[in-house]
N, C-alpha and C positions, 0 to 999 in steps of 0.2 A: 544617491545621485550627487555629483559634484556641485559645489556652490562656492565659487571663487569671488573675492572682492574685486570690484572693477572701478577704474578711474576714467572719467570722461574729461578731456582737457580742451578748452577753446584755443584753437590755433590762430584764427583771425576772425574779425567780426565787423560787420557793417550795421549791427543792431545796437541801439543804445542800451539794451539790457545786459549785453555781454561785452567782456573785454578779453583780449588775448591773455592767456594764463589763468583764466577762471577755471575752477575744477569742480566737478560733481562726483561724489563718491557713492557707489552702490554697495550695500551689504545685503546679500541675498536679493530678494525681489524689491527691496526698499531703498530709497534715497536716504543717505545719512545726512539729515537736515542740519545737524550740528556743525558739520565740516564742509558743507557744499554751497555753491552758488545756486541761484534759482534755476529752474529748468522749465521752459514753456512747453505747452502741449505740441506745438508744431515741430520743435526740435526733438522732443521725445519720440514723435512718430518716425523721424528719420533715423535716430540712433538705436531705437529699441531692438531690432533684430541683431545688431552687432553686440550690444550690451548683453543680451540674453545668451548669445552663443559664447561669449567670453566667460560669463559667470558659470556656465555649464561645462566648461572645459574645452570648448572648441578653439581652434586657432583663429586669431584675428590678425589680418595683415596690417602693415603700417600704411594704410590707405586713409587719407582724410575723408570724412563723411560730412556732407554739406546739408544744412537745413534747407528745406524746399521753399522757404519764403524768400523769393528772389529780390525783393526790394530791401531786405535787411539780412543779407547772406551771412551765415555763421558757419565756420568749418571746425569740426571736432576731430579729436583722436581718441580712440578707445583702446584701453590696455588693462590687462589683469594686474592686480597689485601684489600678487604673491609670487 
């Protein structure tokens, strides 16, 4: 089964924990903690299906993904790194 590296980039943020340009790298099923910003559980819930599809070889559209926490909205982009 395919297992592509995936990059999650913050496009915009109203959350004090994220800034535009922050990046989270996934290697397989794991976050590469050495080269990644932190990822909260609420944001992970929003991006998980897209990260999973990308790492398994599915196509990922250039569509921003929004964290569901409306009071601290964060928008992400998911892309394969290979």
